[in-house]
MMTF fields as JSON, N, C-alpha, C and O atoms, coordinates in Angstrom:
{
  "mmtfVersion": "1.0.0",
  "mmtfProducer": "UNKNOWN",
  "numBonds": 279,
  "numAtoms": 280,
  "numGroups": 70,
  "numChains": 1,
  "numModels": 1,
  "chainsPerModel": [1],
  "groupsPerChain": [70],
  "chainIdList": ["A"],
  "bondAtomList": [4, 2, 8, 6, 12, 10, 16, 14, 20, 18, 24, 22, 28, 26, 32, 30, 36, 34, 40, 38, 44, 42, 48, 46, 52, 50, 56, 54, 60, 58, 64, 62, 68, 66, 72, 70, 76, 74, 80, 78, 84, 82, 88, 86, 92, 90, 96, 94, 100, 98, 104, 102, 108, 106, 112, 110, 116, 114, 120, 118, 124, 122, 128, 126, 132, 130, 136, 134, 140, 138, 144, 142, 148, 146, 152, 150, 156, 154, 160, 158, 164, 162, 168, 166, 172, 170, 176, 174, 180, 178, 184, 182, 188, 186, 192, 190, 196, 194, 200, 198, 204, 202, 208, 206, 212, 210, 216, 214, 220, 218, 224, 222, 228, 226, 232, 230, 236, 234, 240, 238, 244, 242, 248, 246, 252, 250, 256, 254, 260, 258, 264, 262, 268, 266, 272, 270, 276, 274],
  "bondOrderList": [1, 1, 1, 1, 1, 1, 1, 1, 1, 1, 1, 1, 1, 1, 1, 1, 1, 1, 1, 1, 1, 1, 1, 1, 1, 1, 1, 1, 1, 1, 1, 1, 1, 1, 1, 1, 1, 1, 1, 1, 1, 1, 1, 1, 1, 1, 1, 1, 1, 1, 1, 1, 1, 1, 1, 1, 1, 1, 1, 1, 1, 1, 1, 1, 1, 1, 1, 1, 1],
  "groupList": [{"groupName": "MET", "atomNameList": ["N", "CA", "C", "O"], "elementList": ["N", "C", "C", "O"], "formalChargeList": [0, 0, 0, 0], "bondAtomList": [1, 0, 2, 1, 3, 2], "bondOrderList": [1, 1, 2], "singleLetterCode": "M", "chemCompType": "L-PEPTIDE LINKING"}, {"groupName": "LYS", "atomNameList": ["N", "CA", "C", "O"], "elementList": ["N", "C", "C", "O"], "formalChargeList": [0, 0, 0, 0], "bondAtomList": [1, 0, 2, 1, 3, 2], "bondOrderList": [1, 1, 2], "singleLetterCode": "K", "chemCompType": "L-PEPTIDE LINKING"}, {"groupName": "ASN", "atomNameList": ["N", "CA", "C", "O"], "elementList": ["N", "C", "C", "O"], "formalChargeList": [0, 0, 0, 0], "bondAtomList": [1, 0, 2, 1, 3, 2], "bondOrderList": [1, 1, 2], "singleLetterCode": "N", "chemCompType": "L-PEPTIDE LINKING"}, {"groupName": "GLU", "atomNameList": ["N", "CA", "C", "O"], "elementList": ["N", "C", "C", "O"], "formalChargeList": [0, 0, 0, 0], "bondAtomList": [1, 0, 2, 1, 3, 2], "bondOrderList": [1, 1, 2], "singleLetterCode": "E", "chemCompType": "L-PEPTIDE LINKING"}, {"groupName": "LEU", "atomNameList": ["N", "CA", "C", "O"], "elementList": ["N", "C", "C", "O"], "formalChargeList": [0, 0, 0, 0], "bondAtomList": [1, 0, 2, 1, 3, 2], "bondOrderList": [1, 1, 2], "singleLetterCode": "L", "chemCompType": "L-PEPTIDE LINKING"}, {"groupName": "ILE", "atomNameList": ["N", "CA", "C", "O"], "elementList": ["N", "C", "C", "O"], "formalChargeList": [0, 0, 0, 0], "bondAtomList": [1, 0, 2, 1, 3, 2], "bondOrderList": [1, 1, 2], "singleLetterCode": "I", "chemCompType": "L-PEPTIDE LINKING"}, {"groupName": "TYR", "atomNameList": ["N", "CA", "C", "O"], "elementList": ["N", "C", "C", "O"], "formalChargeList": [0, 0, 0, 0], "bondAtomList": [1, 0, 2, 1, 3, 2], "bondOrderList": [1, 1, 2], "singleLetterCode": "Y", "chemCompType": "L-PEPTIDE LINKING"}, {"groupName": "ASP", "atomNameList": ["N", "CA", "C", "O"], "elementList": ["N", "C", "C", "O"], "formalChargeList": [0, 0, 0, 0], "bondAtomList": [1, 0, 2, 1, 3, 2], "bondOrderList": [1, 1, 2], "singleLetterCode": "D", "chemCompType": "L-PEPTIDE LINKING"}, {"groupName": "THR", "atomNameList": ["N", "CA", "C", "O"], "elementList": ["N", "C", "C", "O"], "formalChargeList": [0, 0, 0, 0], "bondAtomList": [1, 0, 2, 1, 3, 2], "bondOrderList": [1, 1, 2], "singleLetterCode": "T", "chemCompType": "L-PEPTIDE LINKING"}, {"groupName": "CYS", "atomNameList": ["N", "CA", "C", "O"], "elementList": ["N", "C", "C", "O"], "formalChargeList": [0, 0, 0, 0], "bondAtomList": [1, 0, 2, 1, 3, 2], "bondOrderList": [1, 1, 2], "singleLetterCode": "C", "chemCompType": "L-PEPTIDE LINKING"}, {"groupName": "GLY", "atomNameList": ["N", "CA", "C", "O"], "elementList": ["N", "C", "C", "O"], "formalChargeList": [0, 0, 0, 0], "bondAtomList": [1, 0, 2, 1, 3, 2], "bondOrderList": [1, 1, 2], "singleLetterCode": "G", "chemCompType": "PEPTIDE LINKING"}, {"groupName": "VAL", "atomNameList": ["N", "CA", "C", "O"], "elementList": ["N", "C", "C", "O"], "formalChargeList": [0, 0, 0, 0], "bondAtomList": [1, 0, 2, 1, 3, 2], "bondOrderList": [1, 1, 2], "singleLetterCode": "V", "chemCompType": "L-PEPTIDE LINKING"}, {"groupName": "ARG", "atomNameList": ["N", "CA", "C", "O"], "elementList": ["N", "C", "C", "O"], "formalChargeList": [0, 0, 0, 0], "bondAtomList": [1, 0, 2, 1, 3, 2], "bondOrderList": [1, 1, 2], "singleLetterCode": "R", "chemCompType": "L-PEPTIDE LINKING"}, {"groupName": "SER", "atomNameList": ["N", "CA", "C", "O"], "elementList": ["N", "C", "C", "O"], "formalChargeList": [0, 0, 0, 0], "bondAtomList": [1, 0, 2, 1, 3, 2], "bondOrderList": [1, 1, 2], "singleLetterCode": "S", "chemCompType": "L-PEPTIDE LINKING"}, {"groupName": "PHE", "atomNameList": ["N", "CA", "C", "O"], "elementList": ["N", "C", "C", "O"], "formalChargeList": [0, 0, 0, 0], "bondAtomList": [1, 0, 2, 1, 3, 2], "bondOrderList": [1, 1, 2], "singleLetterCode": "F", "chemCompType": "L-PEPTIDE LINKING"}, {"groupName": "HIS", "atomNameList": ["N", "CA", "C", "O"], "elementList": ["N", "C", "C", "O"], "formalChargeList": [0, 0, 0, 0], "bondAtomList": [1, 0, 2, 1, 3, 2], "bondOrderList": [1, 1, 2], "singleLetterCode": "H", "chemCompType": "L-PEPTIDE LINKING"}, {"groupName": "PRO", "atomNameList": ["N", "CA", "C", "O"], "elementList": ["N", "C", "C", "O"], "formalChargeList": [0, 0, 0, 0], "bondAtomList": [1, 0, 2, 1, 3, 2], "bondOrderList": [1, 1, 2], "singleLetterCode": "P", "chemCompType": "L-PEPTIDE LINKING"}, {"groupName": "ALA", "atomNameList": ["N", "CA", "C", "O"], "elementList": ["N", "C", "C", "O"], "formalChargeList": [0, 0, 0, 0], "bondAtomList": [1, 0, 2, 1, 3, 2], "bondOrderList": [1, 1, 2], "singleLetterCode": "A", "chemCompType": "L-PEPTIDE LINKING"}],
  "groupTypeList": [0, 1, 2, 3, 4, 5, 4, 4, 4, 6, 7, 8, 4, 5, 9, 10, 1, 8, 11, 3, 12, 1, 13, 14, 9, 13, 3, 2, 1, 5, 13, 3, 12, 8, 14, 6, 12, 6, 0, 12, 3, 5, 13, 4, 14, 14, 5, 1, 15, 1, 15, 2, 8, 11, 5, 7, 11, 12, 3, 16, 7, 10, 3, 6, 6, 17, 1, 3, 2, 11],
  "groupIdList": [1, 2, 3, 4, 5, 6, 7, 8, 9, 10, 11, 12, 13, 14, 15, 16, 17, 18, 19, 20, 21, 22, 23, 24, 25, 26, 27, 28, 29, 30, 31, 32, 33, 34, 35, 36, 37, 38, 39, 40, 41, 42, 43, 44, 45, 46, 47, 48, 49, 50, 51, 52, 53, 54, 55, 56, 57, 58, 59, 60, 61, 62, 63, 64, 65, 66, 67, 68, 69, 70],
  "secStructList": [7, 2, 2, 2, 2, 2, 2, 2, 2, 2, 2, 2, 2, 2, 6, 6, 7, 7, 3, 3, 2, 2, 2, 2, 2, 2, 2, 2, 6, 7, 7, 2, 2, 2, 2, 2, 2, 2, 2, 2, 2, 2, 2, 2, 2, 2, 2, 2, 2, 7, 6, 6, 3, 3, 3, 3, 3, 3, 6, 6, 6, 6, 3, 3, 3, 3, 3, 3, 7, 7],
  "xCoordList": [107.314, 106.216, 105.144, 103.949, 105.575, 104.612, 103.697, 102.475, 104.278, 103.465, 102.517, 101.365, 102.996, 102.176, 100.974, 99.857, 101.196, 100.097, 99.097, 97.89, 99.589, 98.685, 97.847, 96.643, 98.471, 97.718, 96.711, 95.607, 97.086, 96.167, 94.954, 93.818, 95.196, 94.101, 93.221, 91.996, 93.843, 93.115, 92.23, 91.048, 92.811, 92.068, 90.877, 89.791, 91.074, 89.988, 88.871, 87.698, 89.216, 88.218, 87.487, 86.264, 88.217, 87.619, 86.716, 85.824, 86.949, 86.101, 84.847, 84.053, 84.676, 83.464, 83.532, 82.511, 84.699, 84.866, 85.298, 85.691, 85.225, 85.659, 87.037, 87.44, 87.743, 89.041, 88.901, 88.582, 89.136, 89.071, 90.467, 91.416, 90.574, 91.864, 92.73, 93.883, 92.201, 93.02, 93.517, 94.68, 92.653, 93.092, 94.084, 95.032, 93.882, 94.831, 96.204, 97.221, 96.231, 97.5, 98.185, 99.393, 97.418, 97.962, 98.503, 99.614, 97.715, 98.118, 99.363, 100.172, 99.51, 100.608, 101.723, 102.672, 101.602, 102.628, 102.994, 104.164, 101.948, 102.148, 101.402, 100.483, 101.8, 101.126, 99.848, 99.682, 98.958, 97.754, 98.113, 97.43, 99.165, 99.602, 99.999, 99.66, 100.709, 101.076, 99.828, 99.729, 98.881, 97.618, 96.936, 96.469, 96.877, 96.253, 96.975, 96.333, 98.294, 99.054, 98.722, 98.551, 98.632, 98.296, 96.882, 96.661, 95.944, 94.574, 94.517, 93.727, 95.331, 95.372, 95.867, 95.334, 96.884, 97.391, 96.315, 96.181, 95.563, 94.48, 93.389, 92.853, 93.062, 92.051, 92.471, 91.653, 93.721, 94.22, 94.167, 93.865, 94.457, 94.346, 92.904, 92.65, 91.962, 90.546, 90.152, 89.437, 90.602, 90.275, 90.791, 90.113, 91.986, 92.604, 92.077, 91.921, 91.802, 91.498, 90.114, 89.63, 89.484, 88.156, 87.269, 86.906, 86.935, 86.292, 85.02, 84.687, 84.319, 83.05, 83.188, 82.177, 84.394, 84.607, 85.34, 86.325, 84.843, 85.484, 85.618, 84.943, 86.498, 86.645, 85.885, 86.031, 85.081, 84.337, 84.705, 85.291, 84.356, 84.703, 83.517, 82.817, 83.31, 82.309, 83.053, 83.854, 82.781, 83.395, 82.402, 81.207, 82.774, 84.114, 84.971, 86.126, 84.423, 85.148, 86.285, 87.156, 86.283, 87.341, 87.247, 88.256, 86.025, 85.824, 85.787, 84.893, 86.754, 86.883, 86.291, 86.423, 85.63, 85.041, 84.973, 84.965, 84.925, 84.807, 83.324, 82.58, 82.917, 81.53, 81.479, 82.392, 80.397, 80.174, 79.777, 78.89, 80.432, 80.126, 78.994, 79.16, 77.852, 76.67, 76.509, 75.564],
  "yCoordList": [116.152, 116.341, 115.264, 115.559, 114.03, 112.945, 113.24, 113.16, 113.582, 113.853, 115.021, 114.983, 116.041, 117.211, 116.844, 117.292, 116.042, 115.65, 114.741, 114.866, 113.834, 112.966, 113.808, 113.585, 114.771, 115.641, 116.499, 116.743, 116.947, 117.72, 116.873, 117.341, 115.638, 114.718, 114.464, 114.543, 114.16, 113.88, 115.067, 114.9, 116.252, 117.456, 117.691, 118.033, 117.511, 117.69, 116.696, 117.071, 115.447, 114.402, 114.604, 114.48, 114.911, 115.031, 116.271, 116.333, 117.242, 118.444, 118.233, 119.156, 117.023, 116.717, 117.069, 117.047, 117.388, 117.725, 116.489, 115.483, 116.568, 115.463, 115.769, 116.926, 114.702, 114.816, 114.128, 112.941, 114.859, 114.294, 113.789, 114.567, 112.493, 111.825, 112.462, 112.81, 112.614, 113.097, 114.516, 114.813, 115.392, 116.772, 116.866, 117.649, 116.076, 116.084, 115.62, 116.229, 114.555, 114.035, 115.064, 115.278, 115.684, 116.673, 117.894, 118.35, 118.415, 119.61, 119.369, 120.275, 118.155, 117.859, 117.042, 116.637, 116.805, 116.116, 114.752, 114.44, 113.95, 112.586, 111.629, 112.034, 110.376, 109.377, 108.912, 109.115, 108.291, 107.732, 106.614, 106.423, 105.879, 104.818, 105.403, 104.843, 106.518, 107.192, 107.677, 107.56, 108.22, 108.662, 107.501, 107.656, 106.34, 105.17, 104.764, 104.378, 104.85, 104.516, 105.49, 105.082, 106.756, 107.76, 107.525, 107.607, 107.238, 106.986, 105.73, 105.658, 104.752, 103.529, 103.836, 103.313, 104.683, 105.057, 105.765, 105.517, 106.631, 107.324, 106.338, 106.413, 105.424, 104.401, 103.561, 103.274, 103.172, 102.386, 103.192, 102.647, 104.47, 105.342, 105.392, 105.306, 105.53, 105.542, 104.236, 104.249, 103.124, 101.811, 101.724, 101.204, 102.234, 102.114, 103.137, 102.817, 104.363, 105.448, 106.072, 106.701, 105.922, 106.497, 105.386, 105.376, 104.468, 103.218, 103.361, 102.466, 104.456, 104.597, 105.455, 105.823, 105.773, 106.573, 105.735, 105.063, 105.788, 105.08, 106.027, 107.054, 105.661, 106.42, 105.672, 104.461, 106.413, 105.831, 106.603, 107.684, 106.037, 106.672, 106.609, 105.6, 107.697, 107.734, 107.528, 108.366, 106.417, 106.126, 106.497, 106.507, 106.788, 106.68, 107.925, 107.955, 108.955, 110.217, 110.181, 111.051, 109.193, 109.099, 110.176, 110.767, 110.437, 111.415, 110.679, 109.87, 110.963, 110.302, 111.189, 112.412, 110.549, 111.284, 110.376, 109.151, 110.995, 110.241, 110.184, 111.144, 109.044, 108.9, 108.064, 107.296, 108.235, 107.441, 106.036, 105.856, 105.043, 103.649, 103.212, 103.109, 102.959, 102.625, 101.127, 100.654],
  "zCoordList": [114.662, 113.739, 113.961, 113.94, 114.172, 114.362, 115.543, 115.415, 116.692, 117.871, 117.652, 118.083, 116.992, 116.723, 115.846, 116.107, 114.823, 113.933, 114.642, 114.434, 115.472, 116.225, 117.182, 117.31, 117.854, 118.75, 117.994, 118.48, 116.826, 115.99, 115.597, 115.671, 115.182, 114.849, 116.07, 115.982, 117.203, 118.433, 118.821, 119.12, 118.813, 119.195, 118.28, 118.747, 116.994, 116.028, 116.3, 116.319, 116.51, 116.744, 118.065, 118.119, 119.122, 120.445, 120.533, 121.379, 119.667, 119.629, 118.776, 118.595, 118.258, 117.493, 116.02, 115.333, 115.53, 114.117, 113.345, 113.936, 112.033, 111.19, 110.601, 110.48, 110.242, 109.575, 108.228, 108.166, 107.16, 105.816, 105.452, 105.36, 105.251, 105.061, 103.974, 104.23, 102.794, 101.671, 101.894, 101.623, 102.383, 102.596, 103.746, 103.677, 104.811, 105.926, 105.448, 105.782, 104.676, 104.155, 103.259, 103.356, 102.405, 101.487, 102.236, 101.968, 103.168, 103.917, 104.767, 104.965, 105.264, 106.18, 105.542, 106.214, 104.249, 103.468, 104.066, 104.29, 104.315, 104.791, 103.861, 103.15, 103.873, 103.051, 103.758, 104.96, 102.999, 103.606, 104.569, 105.575, 104.28, 105.191, 106.556, 107.599, 106.538, 107.784, 108.515, 109.736, 107.764, 108.36, 109.077, 110.206, 108.428, 109.049, 110.34, 111.317, 110.34, 111.557, 112.684, 113.833, 112.357, 113.371, 113.917, 115.125, 113.04, 113.487, 114.339, 115.28, 114.027, 114.84, 116.246, 117.225, 116.347, 117.664, 118.484, 119.682, 117.852, 118.55, 118.945, 120.05, 118.056, 118.363, 119.563, 120.436, 119.611, 120.74, 122.039, 123.1, 121.953, 123.125, 123.613, 124.814, 122.686, 123.056, 123.73, 124.732, 123.202, 123.786, 125.22, 126.106, 125.43, 126.742, 127.754, 128.933, 127.3, 128.235, 128.088, 129.029, 126.972, 126.728, 126.186, 125.01, 127.052, 126.673, 125.84, 125.063, 125.993, 125.268, 124.005, 123.407, 123.597, 122.389, 121.347, 121.652, 120.112, 119.002, 117.817, 117.738, 116.908, 115.671, 114.58, 114.418, 113.846, 112.736, 111.474, 111.544, 110.322, 109.053, 108.105, 108.021, 107.4, 106.329, 105.02, 104.605, 104.385, 103.088, 101.994, 102.287, 100.813, 100.234, 100.445, 100.021, 101.095, 101.222, 102.239, 102.224, 103.113, 104.11, 105.166, 105.551, 105.641, 106.709, 108.05, 108.295, 108.907, 110.197, 111.286, 111.247, 112.269, 113.374, 114.601, 114.483, 115.77, 117.018, 117.385, 117.184, 117.924, 118.359, 119.621, 119.925, 120.34, 121.534, 121.119, 120.285, 121.7, 121.423, 122.333, 123.548, 121.736, 122.525, 122.638, 123.27]
}
């Protein structure tokens, strides 16, 4: 399940869509802490393999998206 959710998050972000933290957690029955761990893993992957891509967040809604790091 963990790998599937991380891949789902990655695919959503890389396709230019946003991920809303609360709804993702609710739909997939995970805690926000788990969500943060998954996003950290994706962020580390971007740092290592996609140097010009970063994950950003629009607060207070917790909308996560990938963007080009300029």
